[in-house]
Every structure is written in C-alpha cells, then in structure tokens.
N, C-alpha and C positions, 0 to 999 in steps of 0.2 A: 493444520493451522488450529490454533487455539480457538479461534472464531473467525467466520467468514460471513459477513453481514452485507446484505443488499438492502438499500434504502427502498421504501415503498414504490416510488416510481420506477425503479428498475425491476422489482418483482412483478409488477403489473404489466410490463412490457416484454412479452415473451421473447421477441428477438433480441432485445437488449439483455435480458437475463441469461439467454443462451450464449451470447458473445461474452459476456462477463464470466460466466461459468466455464467457458473453454479456456480461460487464462489460468484458472486455479491450479493445474498440474504444473504449469511453467513457474507460478509463484512457489509452489511446494518444492519444486526442484531448485530454484535459486536459493531459497532459505535453508534448504538441507535439514540437518538435524535440529536447527533452531526453529523450525516451523511450528512445532507444538507450543512454543512460548510466545508466539506473535499472533496478534488479532489484525485482521484486514477488514476494511469498510469501504464499500463503494457507494457513492451518491451522485446524483445528477446536480450539476451546478451550471448557471448561465456563463457562457463564454464571452469574451470582449466583442466578438463580431455578432452578438445577438443569438447565435445557435447555442446549443447545449454542449457541455463536455462532461466528462466523467471524473470526479475526483477519487483517488484511490489513496487511502490512508493505511499505513502500517504503524502499529504501536506495540509496546510491551510494558512490563512492570517498570522499567527505568525511564520511560519516555511515554506516560500515559496520553499525552496530547498527540504524540506520533509525528510522523512525517507524511507529506502528501505529494502526489504527482497528479497531472491532468492528462487525460487522453481524450481524443475525439472518438465518437463511437466507431468510426471507421478505422481507427488505429489499433482495434483489438484484434490483432493477428498474430499467429505464432511466427513471427518473423524476427529478424535481427534487431530492428528498432524497438520492438516491444520488449524483447529480452533486455536490451540495453537499458531502457528506462526502468525496468524492474530491478536490475542489478544496481543501478544508481540510486533507486529509492531505499534498497536494503542497506546499501553503503551509508546513506544519510542516517537511517536508524541506528546503524552500528556506531556511527560518529557521535550521534546524540547520546547514546548509551555511554560511550567512552568519556565524553566530557562530564556527564553527571557523576559517573563513578570516580573520576579523578577529583572533581570538586568535593566529593564526600571523603575522599582519602586526605586531601589537603586540609579540610576542615578538621578531620580527626587528629591530624599532626599538630594542629595549632593549640 
C-alpha cells in the first residue's frame, strides 16, 4: 500500500486497530501489483442505527476523493463477505479511474 491510514479513534482502540490491521494482507492481495499506487484510509463513522461503523476509503492519483465502503466492526473477518466487499470496492475505484481517463481522452480529442 502506498499509505495505510487509521483514524485516531481506531488507533486508540487496541481491539479495533487489531481487527482493521488483520484485513491489510487481504487488501494487498486483492489490489495485487497496484497496491503500491493506492492509499487506504479507515475511520469510524456513525451508523444509521446509532451504532458505529467503519468507513474504508481507497484512492489513487486518478481518484483523489476515492471510493468508500462501510463495515460493521464485527464484519472484519477473513471470510467470503469481507473479501467480496473489498473486491467490489477495488472494482469501484478502477471504474472511477476508467471514467476519469476516458474523460481526459475525449477532452484531448476535442
């Protein structure tokens, strides 16, 4: 990863920091050779039910705002659902990258 950032409220919660840290190898695996080009940021956000959830943002040079997925703290397991959510988020970033690059190409042709 180019950058793996945890918000203060995650860093100060040992259990949560451990859970988030356990996902890093999976994220590196999903991103493959592109991992060094991608920044990841984890933060705690309020959930609609009043509890807290984790926002996971992936970004790169083509999509500085990045794309985001939400996880419940209990969802951070190395299972099929977690892997699927990370694959989907990676696909969202690739799609955003594709749209931006296509827009730049079309602008250059005009």
